[in-house]
C-alpha positions as CSV (number, residue, x, y, z in Angstrom):
1,M,-0.2,-2.5,-17.4
2,N,-1.2,1.7,-17.6
3,Y,0.1,3.0,-14.2
4,S,-1.2,6.5,-15.4
5,G,-4.4,6.4,-12.8
6,W,-1.6,5.8,-9.8
7,T,-0.5,7.5,-7.1
8,L,2.5,7.3,-4.9
9,L,2.9,8.4,-1.5
10,T,5.4,11.7,-0.9
11,G,5.9,13.8,1.1
12,T,8.4,14.8,4.3
13,E,9.4,12.1,6.5
14,K,6.8,13.4,9.3
15,K,4.3,13.6,6.5
16,T,4.5,9.7,4.6
17,A,5.2,8.0,8.3
18,D,1.9,10.1,9.6
19,V,0.2,8.5,6.9
20,A,1.5,5.5,7.0
21,R,0.4,5.5,10.6
22,S,-2.9,6.0,9.5
23,F,-3.1,3.0,7.7
24,G,-2.1,1.1,10.8
25,V,1.9,0.6,9.6
26,L,4.6,1.2,11.5
27,V,7.9,3.2,9.8
28,Q,11.5,2.5,11.1
29,K,14.8,4.8,10.0
30,L,17.7,2.8,9.9
31,P,21.1,4.2,10.5
32,D,21.8,3.8,7.1
33,D,19.0,6.2,6.0
34,T,16.5,3.1,4.5
35,F,13.3,2.7,6.0
36,V,11.2,-0.2,7.3
37,H,7.7,-1.1,7.3
38,S,5.2,-3.1,9.5
39,V,3.3,-4.7,7.1
40,T,2.4,-8.1,7.2
41,S,-0.6,-7.6,4.0
42,L,-1.2,-5.7,1.0
43,M,-4.2,-3.0,1.5
44,L,-5.8,-2.2,-1.8
45,V,-7.0,2.1,-1.3
46,D,-9.7,3.8,-4.0
47,S,-8.9,7.6,-3.9
48,S,-11.0,8.6,-1.4
49,G,-8.2,6.6,1.0
50,K,-11.4,3.6,1.8
51,I,-9.3,-0.2,2.5
52,L,-11.0,-1.9,-0.3
53,K,-10.0,-5.0,0.5
54,I,-6.4,-6.3,2.6
55,F,-4.7,-9.3,1.6
56,K,-2.3,-11.4,3.5
57,I,1.5,-11.3,2.2
58,G,2.6,-14.6,2.3
59,D,3.3,-18.1,0.4
60,E,-0.8,-18.0,0.2
61,M,-1.2,-14.2,-1.7
62,N,-2.8,-15.2,-5.0
63,N,-1.6,-13.0,-7.2
64,D,-4.3,-13.2,-10.0
65,E,-7.0,-12.5,-7.4
66,I,-5.1,-9.3,-6.3
67,I,-4.9,-8.6,-10.0
68,K,-8.4,-8.9,-10.6
69,R,-9.4,-6.6,-7.6
70,I,-7.1,-3.9,-8.7
71,R,-8.4,-4.2,-12.1
72,L,-12.3,-4.4,-11.0
73,A,-11.6,-1.2,-8.9
74,A,-9.7,1.0,-11.2
75,G,-12.5,0.0,-13.8
76,S,-10.6,-2.0,-16.2
């Protein structure tokens, strides 16, 4: 898979927590300086920040469908 078009969220702790919060994801810093989050779903987001699809995380996840949607969104 070609990851050249992917963008990962980086920045200060506050800025990344603010962005996560804007998507409804709560982030908590633990005493050992690691983080946990309240994600119960996987969100496919386009380059403008629009959520294209939300997949519920769990045993019923269809990885083939997720990959298909990612490829469709990426234009491949």
